[in-house]
Every structure is written in structure tokens, then in C-alpha cells.
C-alpha positions, 0 to 999 in steps of 0.5 A: 528543589531547595533541599536538594541545592541546599545539600550541595551548598553543605560540605558536599560543596568543596568536594563538588567544585574540586571535582569540576574545577580539576575536569575543567583544566585535565586535558579533554580527553582524545576521542577514540577515531572513527574505523573504516572498513572495506567491503567488496563484492569480490572481498575476501581476507579479514585486513577491509582496507581499501585497497584489500576489502573483505565480505560485508561478514567479514567487515562485520566480523573485524567491527566488533573487535574494534571496542570503544570506538565507532566504525563505519563500513564503507560498501564498494560498488556492484552486487551483495549476492547473498545466501543469507541475510546480513544480521547485526545485533547488538554488538554492532550497535553504533556502526555506520553501514554506507556506499563508499562516496560514489558507489552503488551497492546493493544487496541482492537477494535473486539467483541467476536463470541461465542456459534460456532454451527455444522451445516449438511454440516460441516459447523458453525454457530453463532448468532452474536451481535446486530449491529455488522457486521462482514465484517472480521473475525479472528480466534484465530488470523487467518483471515478467508477470505470472501465467494468468487466465481469466476471472471466473464468477461464483456462478461457476466457480462456487466457492464453500469453506472445503473447497470450489467447483468449476474445474470442468468449465474452466478446464484446470481439471485437463489440465497437466500439472493444476496442483502448481496453479494457483487461485488468486481471490479478491474480496474486498479490502482482501486477497487470499492467492492458495495452491491447488491440492486436487481436482475431484470431478468439478470440484477443487480442492486447495493447500490448508491451511491456507483455504480454512484460513481464507474461509468463513468460521475459524473464529480468528479471520478478524472482527465479528462481522467480517463477510469478506471471506471466500465464502462469504456473499460479498464473493463474487468469484475467482479473478483469475488461475495463475502459474499453469502452462494451459495459460501462458499466451502472452508475451512478459507471461512466464510459468514454473514447473515444481516436478520438472523444476524448469521455467518457461518464458513467453518475450516480451517484442525486443527481448533475446533470452540469449543474453538477457539477465533473467533474476527471480527473486530467492533469499527472503531478508537481505538486513535484518537488524536484531537488538541493536542501536545507534545503527546507521545505514545509508545508500546502500540498494536492496533487490530480489528479495523473496516472499516465501511464504505464498507458495507454502501450504501456509498460501496467503491469507490476506486480512486486511493491508497486506498482512495475513493469518496464518497456522493451522491453529490458534487462539480465537483473537478479536483484537487484531493480534496472530496476523503477520506482516510479509517478508521485508527486504529489510527487517528491524528487531528492537531497535534503538536509534536506528536510521535507514536512510537514501536507501534504494529498494526495489524489484522486491518479492514482498515488502520493502522495510518494516520496523517493528519488535518494539523498536523506538527512535528509528526513522526510514528517511529519503529513500526510494521503493519501486517495483514491490509484489508487497508493501512499501513500508511496514512499523509496528504491530498487532499487539494493543497493548504490548510489555513497554519491551515491545511497543514501538514509540517516536518512529520515523518515516519522511521524505520517500518515494513510493512507487508501484507498490502493490504490484502481486498482492493488491491487498497491501498498503504503502506505508503502515500502522499499526499500535504506534505511539509518537509516529511521525509520517511526513512529506513522502511521495506515494502514486499508483498504489492499488489500494489504501496509501497511508494506514495508521492503526488496527483493531476493526471494532474490537474493545481492545481497539480504544483504550491502546497504546496508540496516539500522538501519531502526524501524518503531515505533507504527505503527496499521495495520488493515484491509488486505489486503481480502480483496475486492482479491485480493492474497495473500502479503504482512502488514500489516508487510513486509520483504525482505532482510537488515537488521541492526539494525532493530526493529519496535516498538510496533505496532498490527495489527488485521485483516490479511487477516481473511476470507480465502480461504487462509492468507498473508496474515500480521501481520508478515511477514518474508519472503525473505532478512529477518535481523537483525530484531528484533520486540517489544511489538506487538499482532498481531490478527485475521489470516487467518494468522500474527501473524509469520511467517519461513519460509525459511531464509535468513532468519536472526537474526532475533527476535521476544519481547515480543508480543500476539497471539491465535493462535499461530505456528511457530518461526521460520526461519532459524539463530539466530532464536527466538520468546521471552515472547510470550503468544500464543494471547489471547482477552482482551488485558490492560491494558500490550497496551491501552496499545501499541495506544491509543498506536499511530497518528498520532494514537492510538485504540481497540483492538479488544479480543478477546472471550471464547472460551467453546471455548477451555477444552471439549472437540472431538470428530468423525466420523472422523479423518484421521491424525494431525488431531484434532478438539483442533486446532481448539481451540488457538488456532492458525490453522495446526494443522488437523482434518480428517475422512475424507470421508464422508456427514454429516462433523461435528466438534463442540465441548462447551462443558462448560455450557449457555452463552449463544451470539451468534457462533461463528467458523469458520476453514477449514483450507489448503485450504478444502475445508469447505464448505456445511455446517450450525451445529448448536446444543441449539436450533436451526442455521443453513446456510452455503452455499459455503467456509468464510473465514477467517474465517466469521462466523455470528450465533446467539442460542441457549442450548446446551451443544454447538455443532457443525459438520456437513457437509449432504451428503458431504464432509469437515470441515477446521477450524483454529480455532472459536472460541464467544463469548458 
């Protein structure tokens, strides 16, 4: 430092002083004024003025001629129907694309379906334009459902590495065009959508490479221990077959016919297909920013973008979080590389300082937005995502140690609202990030999602995930409600999910309520530090009504994680891994304190209410049961820990009971089943009545009462056992 100063003080000092003096006394250079261009859905020409707007492509061409000045392109109101994406490259750096004052422009990839005629069975049909394959259909902005059948158990639809039985029992062998239909399969955290290639007797084969990539044995499907392929022991059957005329039996369903090039729809009540606007997504991407810097996109809507891969022979061989395994061949890899993200309405590749703000993403056949291929210092903020077939936001890639130009750094996803994404591909997540550094996922609101809400990290248990570019990520102030929805049958996830070692990563100030609530088994978490998650701090989060653990770090190779100062209504086992600690957490609460309520109220894009916990009258009661299986005592159902279980012997009239200590007014009982879901067909008995529950108890089963009672007893209807992880009694 001193050496540099001494040089300046020498003979160069006078010249430097003279240069600074000249700069300060010279007239200030006039910055070139901002050039404003206008575009409109019916634009034409090249003037791009407010009275004579041009197309977006015309505005882009004109903007490239405006050298040396900032350019602002204002989109006038209306729907911009795109047959190809609007592409912005390095020559478009420095431009702003936004809605004109008072306008709500929408870039649309939709193709209108017109010319509907009524059939004798109450359905309506229309011809499909050449090159259009309706995978989704929206009638007056409302999503229709591809005609689907019932589930087919593995005992009938037995999947192998080459195909599946069940064509006779399901009547698929007699379908008019079975090769238009797809099997939709859900195995734990994965989805598979493969089209039928042929039927021979009772056996179905499926298009390739979709089926091979969905089955075991490729050595390309991720971790070597994985047991979630279609031919694995975890496979329980087909969730449903879809897109066959024989399945079209519910209002709001449709089916497309590839040979006749038609689409047939059974209207909902009140829909008039002569007047309805019917749209199918067709154009796959709407905006691509590739290699540009300092680009702003603001106030623009994106709708009806397509995702074509699932309809091809590639199909949808899900790996996790909406990424798929593609290609017939490829390198044997266990680091999580070589997976394909879904198509998105907006894609930013290798961008620098790209900002997408106040935009609207809706009615999409794929994902909302992707920031990838080394995008840095970019942001997606204050935008809304609703009714998406896949996930909302994808950030980064699956290469653990990319070259510097391809490493994602310092990106931000903040103050967005995400609702009802993953409608079709239920293994997708709200916000996904791969190998990223310095990522901020801040104050987003996410609700009604089928699987995990926010997922950061990649690599499973592979050695490469231990030393990657992952680090310094912040997941803060998010509001996550009603995720890992039980009806979608996705398992082994969490409201916030992580993988891989990522030093200095912090998960803080998030409000999580109802993740996997009402589950059928114990595997839906609040915060899930999965597969080598290490060096992560979990602090000052409010986590309530979780189907399994409020925090989970089960693996020994997840090390040096810290959970401190969190508020939750249950307990959880100690964190796994060397150096991991849990400290100063307030667990087992039946009322949230004021500080926790304040944290929850601030969370999310706009803040919001917090669902207060309900007083548990059984917490101070005494538990007994008819018998005890080993050490599984009755009191374990009153310890505020959904990971511990009571168990009686299997016997006639087995029972468990809570004595509240005095007669109390009881309005509801929560019954949480144990890990094996063994409590089924039982009665909830109080001093003044009983309620019968058929089938297995959930996590939880809610029984509403209006009872004055001192005791609450759970009794099996016949011979069996009572096995419970938790019972709560609410006034």
C-alpha cells in the first residue's frame, strides 16, 4: 500500500493531479437519454412508437440499433401469441422489457381449439391443428383433466424391466387405441409417465427410452442404493392410466386422438363449448435470455407454455423434484449429472444481472422460470405462479464442480407467491436449486403443493456431493403451508429439503404449517436435511402440524448441522452425524408464544396469519392401555413426540385410554397412528358416547365430538392391536 502511494507522490503525482483537476472542471458528460419503444399484439412496422407500435421481435431489432443508450421496451395491453420464444442475447444487454402504464400484457404459447361439435353421448369434439398435440386443455381459463381410470395394484399391473402385465384385467387389451394412453406411476418421491407402445395378450410394452429409464439396471438413475424404479420392491402399482376414450366419464375430462387429430371433452356444468375459449399449450418456451447481462423483465404475464418431452418417446422418467432421466444411452454417473429440467416459460442461461420482477406465470404445461448455465447476480422477485404442471422456479444445475463460467452464484428468488404448481408432475417442487452458491430464497409464499416446497442441493450420497460449489445459501422468511399433500401420494420429502454439504447455509425465520399433515406413513417432514446435508444452521423457524419430524437429519454422513431456537408442537430425535447439535428449541408446544407468532406473521411475500396451536387436555393426563408390547408403554402417546409409539398386544378389544384428571368439554381428538399404521377399525369412546372410525388411522385422524368426559378411550372393534404415536384432546 505505502509503496504504491510513494510512486504516485513522485513525478506522476503532478500528472495525476492535473488529470483530476481537468476532469472536475470539465463540463459534465451528458448521458444518452433512455430510448422508449412500444410493442403491441397487433404491432407492425419498425417505428415502435406509442401510436405505431411494432411486434416484440420488431422492438428487439430496433433496440439493437440504439447503440450507446439504455432502451426500454413497453408492451401494450393484450395477449401476444408466440409461435417461437422471444430470444434475447448479448446484443440485447442493457434493455428493459416491461408493461406499459396500466397494461397487463401476456406472452402466450397457447393454441386455440375451435369448431366444437356435440356428440351423441354428451361429449364435444374438435379438430386439432396440424403440429398441435393437446397434452393439457384449458376451458375458459380452467384446467381440464386428461381422462383417467382407477389405480391398478402391482398384483395385477406387475411391472418389470421390459413391460407390465394387466392388459386383460384392465380391459386395455380391448381399447380402440391403447397406444395413445399413458401409465402414470408414483413411487415414493418419483413420477413416471410412459406411453403404451403395444399390447400382446395380457402384456403391455412402453415407449423407449422412457421405460428403460424408469426401470432399474441402467446405472444412470442416481444412487446405487435407489429402490424406487418401476420394477423395484417399492412399486405398488399404477396410479392411473390416462388419455383413452374408454376412460372419458367425468365432467371436465378430455382425451386426444393422435390418428384422427381430434380432442374430445366432456363439459362441466354450465360450460357451453360453442362460446367457451379453449386453449392448449403449444409453444414450449416464451422468453429465453441467453448470455445477456443487465436485462430487466417486469410486469409481464406468461401463460400456456408447453412441455413436450413427456409426450415423446422420452416420456417422463422422474428422478427427483421434476428433473428427468433422458436419452437412451449415456455415461454411467453417480454424481447426479445428466438430468433434464422441465421446459419453462422463461429461461435465463448464463445471464448476468438479469432481473425478472412483478411477472405472472399461469396455466403452464411445464415449469415457470429457470435460471441456469452459470447465471449469476440475477433475481426473480415479486412474481406469482399458479396452476403449473411442473415446478415454479429452477435455479442452477446438477454438476457438482462446474467450470467457473457455468457456476451459479448470488442469485435471488424473493417475495414470490407460488400456489398449485406440480399439478401434473407431482414429484416437482415449488423452488428447486441445484449446485448453487450464495443463493437467497427469501420471503416467498408457497402453498398447496404436492411434494417439497423448497429444495436446495443435489447429489444424494455420492462422494462428489461432499465437495461441491454448494455454500452460503440462505432460505429465510418463507411461508410454507399445505405441502406434501397426502392425496398426491408423494413421500420422503419436506417443506424445506436439502442435499449435500453446503457450508454457511442458513434456514431461518420460516413459517411451516401442515407438511404431510394427514399422512398415511411417517416420512413427511418440516425441514429435511437429507443425504449428506452438512454445515447447515436451522434457527428461529416456526414449524407446526407436520406429518413426521419437524427437523430430520438421519444420516451419519450429514455432519455439523445445528438446529437452535426453533418453535414446534412436536419433538424429534437428535440430529445425526458428527458434530450436529440441537439447542434451545421449544418443542412439544400446545400454544405458540408471542415471539413465534411474530416470526410467522412476518414470513412470506406479504406476511399473513399464523394458525395457533390448540390446547391439549391430554398433555397433563394419565395414559393406560390393555396390555403392553415390550417397552411401548401407554405414556408414549402423550409425550408430544410423533416418533415414539405405544403398542398393545394383538387381542380382542384392545384399548388405550387417557384420563384427563377431571371432567372436561372435549370437541376434537387427534389420533396419530404409529409407523406401521396398525390401528384400524376402532371406536373413540368418551363418558357420554362413542364414534366409530373405519379403516386405518392417519397422521392424524381427526374425530370431532361434543362431549363432557374425563376419559378418552380408543378401542379396537375386533381382535387387533392399538398402536399410536400421539393422541391430542382439544377443548
